[in-house]
N, C-alpha and C positions, 0 to 999 in steps of 0.2 A: 504494500500500500504506500502510495506517495501522497503527501499533503502539500498542496500549493495554495497559498492565500486562504488557508483555513478550509479548503475544500478537498475532497478526495479526487485524485486524478485517476481515471479508469483506464486510460490508454493515450496513445500519441499518434497524431498524423504527421508523418515526416516527409517533407518535400525535397526533391532533388534540386537544390538551389545551386549557387555558384555560376549561374548563367545570367547575362545582362537583361534578358527579357523572356517572356513566355506568351503563349497564345491567350487571347481574350477568352476563348471558349473554356480554357482550363480555369482561369480566374473566376469566371461566372459559375462554373460547375462547383468549384471549391467553396465559394461564398454561399451558394444554395445548400450545399451539403452541411456546412457548419451550422447554418440556421436549422436545418432539419435535425441534425444531431442534438442540438440543444433542446429541441422541442420533444423529440421522440426517443432518444437514447439515454440522455443524462437525466437522472432523478435529482430532486432537490439536494444540493450539497455536493453534486458530482460535476466534474468538468472533463473535457478531452483536451489534452495539451497539443499545441501546434509548434512544430520545429522545422528547421530547414538546414540542409547542409550548406557550407560556405565554400566548397570546392566543387569543381566540375568533373574531375576524374571519377568515374562511376564507382570503382571499387572503394576508393577513399571516402567518397560521399556516403555510400551505404554503410560502411563500417562506422563512420562518424555518427550517423543516425542510430545505429544499433547499440553503440556504446553509451548513449546518454538519454535514451527515451525514458519517459515516465509512465507508470501504470503497468497493466498486465499484458499489453499488446502494442505492437507497432504496425501501422498501416503506411507502407511506403508508396508514394505517388510520384510518377514522372510528370513533368510539366507540359507534355505534349499529348495529353489525353483529355477527353471530355466524358462526363458520366452523369448519371441521374442523382438527384439529391439523396436518395435512400441507399446509395451504394454501400456504405459502411454498415448501415443498419441491417441490410439483407445478408451481408457476409457474416456479421456477428450472430444473426438469427440462425443461419445454417450451422454455425459452430455449436451453438447452444442446443439446437434441435437434435443434432447427431449425437451429442453427448448425453442428452436426457433420454431420447427414445431408442437409440441404437448402441449406446455405450461405446461410441467411437470418439476418441479424443483427438480432435483435429488441431494440430499445432501450426500448420502452414497451409494457407489457402490463397490461391491466386484467382483473380477475376480473369475473364477472357478478353484478350485483345488480339489484333491481327497485324501482320507486317504491313508497312506502308508502301510496299512495292508489289507489283503483280507477281504471282496470282493472289496476293493478300492472304497468305496462309495463316492459320492460328498459331499463336506463340505458345505451343504446348509440345512436349517431347517425351520420347522414351529412349533409354540408353541403348546404344548398340551392344553387340555381343561382348565386346571387350571393355566396355565402359570408357572408351577413349573419346567418345563424342555422342551426339544425340541424333536420333532419327525423328523427323517432324511428324506429328500427328496431324493428318489432314481431315479426318472425320471420325466420328464415333457414333455408335448406336447405344443410347442410354436413356432409360426413363427416369434414372436417378437425377437428383439435383446436383450431384457431385460425381466426378470421375477421378480415378487414380491416375496420376502422372508421375513421371520420373523427374521432369524438370519443366520449368516455365520461365517466363520473363519475370523481372522484379519490378515492373512498372506500376503494378497495382497488386501489391502483395501484403497479406496480413500474416504476421508472425507473432506467436505467443512468447512471452519472456523466457519460459523454461527452455525453449528451443535454442535461443542464443546462449543461455547458461550452459547447456550441454556442450555446445560447440566450444565455448571458452574453456570449460573445465575438463571435458573428456578428450578433446583434440588439441587443446592449447593453441588454438588458431583463431584468427579473426574470420568472421563468417563469410565475407565477400572478397577476401584477397584471392587473386588468381591462383589456381592450382591445376597442375597437370596440363598446362597449356589451354585451359578453359577460360571463357569469359567470366566476369564477376558473378553473374546470376547462375550460370551453370556450375560454377565452383561452389556456390552456396548449396545448391541442390545435390551436388556430389557429396558434400559433407553430410547431408541428411542421409544419403544412402549408406555412408560409412557407419552412421549411428543407428541405422535401422528405422528411420523415421519416414513415414509415408506422407508425401504431400498430396494435396488435392486441388482440383480445378473446378471452380463454380462456373460451368460453361453457359449458364443462363443469365449470369451477371456480367455485363460487358462494360469495358472502359474503352471508348472509341479512340483509336490512334488518330491524331490530327496530322495533316500535311499541308504545306504551303505549295500551291501550284502556280507557276508563272503563266499568265494569260497573254498570248501573243496572237498576231494575225494568223500565223501559220498553224499553230497548234489548236486554236479554238474558234476564232472568229470566221476565218475564211471558209472552213468546212460547213459551219452552220449557216453562214450567209448564202452559200451556194444552194444548200437545201431549201432555205427560205425563198430564194429567188426562183427556183424551179417550181415551188408550190404556188407562188404568186403568179408566175407566168401561166401555169396550167389553169388557175382560176380565171385569169383574164381571157383565156381562149374560150371558156364556156360563157 
């Protein structure tokens, strides 16, 4: 339990800062989620802490957030996503429901998001046979609200305190430091596999990846203008 300003801090939202700007869609999503959290998650006397990393290197930024968050859990958010106000509420509800009704203790839960390049595959993986890398999951058949994964992105990732504690104490390592040539997020999930911890993906909760697209005459206007011109010409003939 952490006490801040006389109130109980139940968890932390950690932002991947260290960059000069972010998308407005993310800012608006975060503002709406904070308001929603205050109304529907926090009880009187409870707060959710807000923190941000001050470095841009992903491994260092995530390790920084993991080392100092308050409360029982950390929700890490990248600044290039947009999401619904109830994002955190739905993730916490799933964790609580699976614990209460199925006796499954979920310590790591990722929301679903997609790569920003075609074919826009889901950021969800299974290890290859030698655990030297990951094979991307392109689809799944599941009536369940959660699916088991080996790895995922850390752009919208909920992690309980005891998971970080086990990595620090049992492995004597920082959770997101690169390992075995893997990226910082895959390195985190690799450590989970070493500890026998099963991560999950909430595939029905999405954090939409944002992208900035240059609008030029060649890439957007001309093609659409030609289509419109043909339609107008055809209409005039009639």
